[in-house]
C-alpha positions as CSV (number, residue, x, y, z in Angstrom):
1,M,-4.5,10.0,28.0
2,T,-0.9,8.9,27.0
3,R,0.3,7.0,24.2
4,R,0.5,3.7,25.4
5,K,-3.1,4.0,26.4
6,F,-4.1,5.2,23.1
7,L,-3.1,2.3,21.6
8,G,-4.5,0.1,24.4
9,T,-7.8,1.6,23.8
10,T,-8.1,1.5,20.1
11,L,-6.5,-2.1,19.6
12,A,-8.5,-3.5,21.8
13,G,-11.0,-4.6,19.7
14,G,-8.2,-6.6,17.3
15,A,-9.1,-6.1,13.9
16,T,-12.2,-3.7,14.2
17,L,-11.0,-0.7,11.4
18,I,-13.0,2.2,11.3
19,A,-11.3,3.9,9.1
20,G,-12.6,7.3,6.8
21,G,-14.3,10.4,8.0
22,S,-17.3,11.8,7.9
23,N,-16.3,14.6,5.2
24,M,-15.1,12.2,2.2
25,I,-16.2,14.1,-0.8
26,F,-16.7,11.0,-3.7
27,A,-17.8,8.1,-0.5
28,A,-21.2,8.2,-1.7
29,N,-20.8,8.1,-5.3
30,S,-17.6,5.8,-5.2
31,P,-18.4,2.5,-6.6
32,A,-15.6,1.1,-5.1
33,V,-16.2,2.0,-2.0
34,T,-18.2,0.1,0.5
35,E,-19.1,-0.1,4.1
36,A,-18.8,-3.2,6.4
37,G,-20.3,-2.2,9.8
38,A,-17.6,0.5,11.1
39,N,-14.7,-0.8,8.6
40,S,-14.0,1.1,5.4
41,L,-13.6,-1.7,2.4
42,F,-12.3,-0.9,-1.0
43,R,-13.1,-3.1,-4.1
44,L,-10.1,-3.6,-6.4
45,G,-10.9,-4.3,-9.8
46,G,-14.5,-4.3,-8.7
47,D,-14.1,-7.9,-7.5
48,L,-11.4,-8.0,-4.6
49,S,-12.9,-5.9,-0.9
50,V,-9.7,-4.9,1.5
51,N,-9.7,-3.1,4.3
52,R,-8.3,0.3,3.3
53,L,-5.4,0.2,5.3
54,G,-2.8,-2.2,4.8
55,F,0.8,-3.6,5.0
56,G,3.8,-3.0,2.8
57,A,6.3,-5.4,3.2
58,M,9.6,-3.6,2.0
59,R,11.1,-3.0,5.4
60,I,11.1,-6.8,6.7
61,T,14.0,-7.2,4.5
62,G,18.0,-6.4,5.8
63,E,19.0,-2.7,6.0
64,G,18.9,-0.7,3.0
65,I,15.7,-2.8,1.5
66,W,18.9,-5.7,0.8
67,G,19.3,-9.2,2.2
68,W,17.7,-10.8,4.7
69,P,16.5,-9.2,7.8
70,P,18.8,-9.4,11.1
71,D,16.5,-10.7,13.1
72,R,14.7,-13.3,10.8
73,D,12.1,-14.4,13.5
74,N,11.2,-11.0,13.9
75,A,10.3,-10.2,10.3
76,L,7.9,-13.1,10.4
77,K,6.3,-12.5,13.4
78,V,5.6,-8.6,12.3
79,V,3.8,-10.4,8.8
80,R,1.8,-12.6,11.0
81,R,0.6,-10.2,13.6
82,A,-0.5,-7.7,10.4
83,I,-3.1,-10.5,10.0
84,D,-4.0,-10.7,13.2
85,L,-5.0,-7.0,13.4
86,G,-7.0,-7.1,10.2
87,V,-4.6,-6.5,7.1
88,D,-6.0,-8.5,4.3
89,L,-3.8,-6.3,1.5
90,I,-0.3,-6.9,1.9
91,D,2.2,-5.0,-0.7
92,T,5.4,-6.6,-1.9
93,A,7.9,-6.6,-4.9
94,D,10.7,-8.9,-6.3
95,A,13.1,-6.1,-6.1
96,Y,12.4,-5.7,-2.1
97,G,15.8,-7.6,-1.0
98,P,15.5,-8.8,-3.9
99,E,13.1,-11.4,-3.7
100,T,13.4,-11.5,0.4
101,S,10.2,-9.8,1.1
102,E,8.2,-12.5,-0.8
103,L,10.1,-15.4,0.6
104,L,9.6,-14.5,4.0
105,I,5.7,-13.4,3.3
106,A,5.2,-17.3,2.2
107,E,6.9,-18.6,5.0
108,A,5.2,-16.6,7.7
109,L,1.5,-17.4,6.1
110,H,1.6,-20.1,3.4
111,P,-1.0,-21.3,3.2
112,Y,-2.9,-18.2,3.3
113,P,-6.2,-16.9,5.3
114,K,-8.6,-16.7,3.0
115,D,-9.5,-13.5,1.3
116,L,-5.9,-12.3,1.8
117,V,-4.3,-10.1,-1.3
118,I,-1.0,-10.0,-2.2
119,A,0.2,-7.5,-4.4
120,T,3.5,-7.7,-5.5
121,K,6.0,-5.7,-8.4
122,G,8.3,-6.1,-11.0
123,G,9.8,-4.2,-13.8
124,L,12.9,-2.8,-11.1
125,T,16.4,-4.8,-10.6
126,R,18.8,-4.5,-7.6
127,P,22.4,-4.4,-8.6
128,G,23.2,-3.7,-5.6
129,P,22.7,-1.9,-2.3
130,G,21.0,1.0,-3.1
131,Q,20.6,0.7,-6.6
132,W,17.3,0.8,-8.5
133,V,17.1,0.2,-12.0
134,P,14.4,-0.1,-14.4
135,N,14.0,-3.3,-16.8
136,G,10.6,-3.2,-18.8
137,R,11.8,-5.5,-21.1
138,P,8.5,-8.0,-21.8
139,E,10.8,-11.3,-21.6
140,Y,12.3,-10.0,-18.2
141,L,8.8,-9.1,-16.9
142,T,7.8,-12.3,-17.9
143,R,10.4,-14.4,-16.0
144,C,9.4,-12.0,-13.4
145,V,5.9,-13.0,-12.9
146,E,7.2,-16.6,-13.0
147,N,9.4,-16.5,-10.2
148,S,6.8,-14.3,-7.6
149,L,4.4,-17.0,-8.1
150,K,7.2,-19.0,-7.5
151,R,8.4,-17.3,-4.5
152,L,5.1,-16.8,-3.0
153,Q,3.5,-20.3,-3.7
154,L,0.8,-19.1,-5.8
155,E,-0.9,-20.3,-8.7
156,R,-2.3,-16.8,-9.4
157,I,-1.5,-13.4,-8.5
158,D,-4.2,-10.9,-7.1
159,L,-2.3,-7.5,-8.2
160,Y,0.8,-7.4,-10.1
161,Q,2.3,-4.0,-10.3
162,L,4.5,-2.5,-12.8
163,H,7.0,-1.3,-10.4
164,R,8.6,1.3,-12.9
165,I,8.3,2.3,-16.8
166,D,11.5,2.0,-18.4
167,P,12.3,4.7,-20.2
168,K,14.2,2.3,-23.0
169,V,11.4,0.3,-23.1
170,P,7.9,1.4,-24.7
171,M,5.1,0.8,-22.0
172,E,2.8,-0.9,-24.4
173,E,5.4,-3.6,-24.9
174,S,6.1,-4.3,-21.5
175,L,2.3,-4.1,-20.3
176,G,1.7,-6.6,-23.3
177,A,3.8,-9.1,-21.5
178,L,1.8,-8.7,-18.2
179,K,-1.6,-8.8,-20.7
180,K,-0.1,-12.6,-21.6
181,M,0.3,-13.8,-18.2
182,Q,-3.4,-12.2,-17.3
183,E,-4.8,-14.2,-19.9
184,A,-2.7,-17.2,-18.9
185,G,-4.2,-16.8,-15.4
186,K,-1.1,-16.1,-13.8
187,I,-2.2,-12.5,-13.3
188,R,-5.8,-11.1,-12.0
189,H,-5.2,-7.4,-12.0
190,V,-2.8,-5.3,-12.9
191,G,-1.5,-1.9,-11.4
192,L,1.2,0.7,-12.0
193,S,3.9,2.5,-10.3
194,E,4.7,6.0,-10.1
195,V,2.8,7.3,-13.3
196,S,0.4,10.6,-14.6
197,A,-3.1,10.6,-15.3
198,E,-2.2,10.4,-19.2
199,E,0.3,7.9,-18.5
200,I,-2.6,5.7,-16.7
201,D,-4.9,6.5,-19.8
202,R,-2.2,5.0,-22.4
203,A,-2.1,1.8,-20.2
204,R,-5.7,1.6,-20.0
205,K,-5.7,1.1,-24.2
206,V,-3.4,-1.9,-23.7
207,L,-5.2,-3.6,-20.5
208,P,-7.3,-2.7,-17.6
209,I,-5.8,-1.1,-14.5
210,V,-7.2,-1.5,-11.0
211,S,-4.5,0.6,-9.0
212,V,-2.0,2.7,-8.8
213,Q,1.0,3.2,-6.0
214,N,2.5,7.0,-5.9
215,Q,4.5,8.6,-3.4
216,Y,2.2,10.7,-1.4
217,N,1.8,11.7,2.0
218,I,0.2,14.9,4.0
219,G,3.5,16.6,3.6
220,N,4.2,15.9,-0.2
221,R,1.1,16.4,-2.6
222,K,2.9,16.0,-6.3
223,W,0.7,13.3,-7.3
224,E,-2.6,15.0,-6.4
225,K,-3.8,14.9,-10.1
226,T,-3.2,11.5,-10.3
227,L,-4.8,11.0,-7.2
228,T,-8.3,12.7,-8.6
229,Y,-8.1,10.4,-11.5
230,C,-7.8,7.8,-9.8
231,E,-10.8,9.1,-7.6
232,K,-13.2,9.7,-10.5
233,E,-12.2,6.3,-12.1
234,G,-12.5,4.1,-9.5
235,L,-9.1,2.9,-9.3
236,G,-7.4,2.1,-5.9
237,F,-4.4,4.2,-5.0
238,M,-2.0,3.3,-3.0
239,P,0.4,5.9,-1.2
240,W,4.1,4.7,-0.5
241,S,5.9,6.3,1.9
242,P,2.9,7.1,3.5
243,I,4.0,8.9,7.1
244,G,7.6,10.5,5.2
245,G,9.8,7.2,4.3
246,N,12.7,7.2,6.4
247,R,12.9,11.1,7.5
248,G,9.5,10.4,8.9
249,L,7.2,13.8,9.4
250,K,8.4,16.3,11.7
251,D,6.3,19.0,11.5
252,N,6.3,20.7,14.6
253,A,2.6,21.7,13.6
254,L,1.6,18.4,13.3
255,E,3.1,17.3,16.8
256,A,0.8,19.5,18.7
257,A,-2.2,18.8,16.9
258,A,-1.5,15.2,17.2
259,R,-0.9,15.5,20.9
260,D,-4.3,17.5,21.4
261,Y,-6.1,14.3,19.5
262,H,-4.4,12.0,21.7
263,A,-2.6,10.2,18.9
264,S,1.1,10.1,17.3
265,V,1.9,12.2,14.5
266,V,2.2,8.7,12.4
267,Q,-1.2,8.0,13.4
268,L,-2.4,11.4,12.3
269,A,-0.8,11.2,9.4
270,L,-2.2,8.0,8.2
271,A,-6.1,8.8,9.5
272,W,-5.6,11.9,7.3
273,L,-4.9,9.6,4.2
274,L,-7.6,7.4,4.7
275,H,-9.9,10.8,5.6
276,R,-8.5,12.5,2.4
277,S,-10.2,9.9,-0.3
278,P,-12.2,6.9,-0.4
279,A,-9.7,5.6,-3.1
280,M,-7.0,5.5,-0.7
281,L,-5.5,2.4,0.0
282,P,-2.4,3.3,2.4
283,I,0.2,0.4,2.6
284,P,2.6,1.7,5.7
285,G,5.4,-0.5,6.5
286,T,7.4,-1.6,9.2
287,S,9.8,-3.8,10.8
288,S,8.7,-3.6,14.6
289,V,5.5,-5.3,16.0
290,A,5.1,-2.0,18.3
291,H,5.0,0.2,15.3
292,L,3.0,-2.1,13.0
293,E,0.5,-1.8,16.1
294,E,0.8,2.1,16.1
295,N,0.0,2.1,12.3
296,M,-3.3,0.2,12.6
297,A,-4.4,2.0,15.3
298,A,-4.7,4.7,13.2
299,A,-7.3,3.4,11.3
300,T,-9.4,4.1,14.9
301,L,-8.7,7.5,14.6
302,K,-12.0,10.0,14.5
303,L,-11.9,13.7,13.9
304,T,-14.5,16.1,13.1
305,A,-14.7,17.8,9.8
306,E,-13.1,21.1,11.7
307,D,-10.2,19.0,13.2
308,W,-9.4,18.2,9.5
309,K,-9.8,21.5,8.2
310,R,-7.4,22.5,10.9
311,V,-5.0,19.4,10.1
312,D,-5.2,20.1,6.4
313,A,-4.3,23.8,7.0
314,L,-1.1,23.1,9.2
315,A,0.4,20.8,7.0
316,S,-0.3,22.7,3.5
């Protein structure tokens, strides 16, 4: 079967996703995970059901995640196609562009489809291309929330994430500002990014935390302890760089395995994440409709328990 034929077959069902696998250790006991037909869902905060394979909107911006994309119409098409393919969780941030990603999402989708969850982030500033500087001052984060609401044309943000903990500002002060915005009805749920289990525990003493966004993929499992914590506590784990970022996953052994399963390395890597944990909410990003369709087809890839053991051993 060719790659083109595989994509045509797996996408034939439109928005039908059959994510996950038969060897999910925590699936039966996790209150956050539900099944809707063949579609694996996750309940963020216990009340927002989303398909576990979402879309990350970082790469719809210009080169280096800076400025407007070279083809604005194409960026809008990518966002709209994601919805056509069943995506109901879009992740963005005010730092993407900066501001550009949020504006493009609103331009492409507002008024938004029913049940679409838009997650955004604040707390990283962009002094220039390639520069990412934390700012966790309460007054700054308050402005971040207000500005994201305006750009996204929302009255309330379903999931607002602290993009980074600012080492110059006590976490409690940063989260205290988000708690006030939550109490004012401008934020529904709060998440964290690039944090340890100990930091999540500390944050939860200030306000409820429903999700964590850490770098994680089949070739980089640095945050394994944080993932285990999320599984135990029913938090969503949104791996950024789920297919290895700019460098990608270029392991020859994985490429051979992917061919055996009539898939691409990207599809195998995303399917592995969905299989790895029921708390996993991958948010692969792209500026290409074709790559988007390839990514989403990963949710239909079904392997046996023995197959997954082989893939895991190859990647270890």
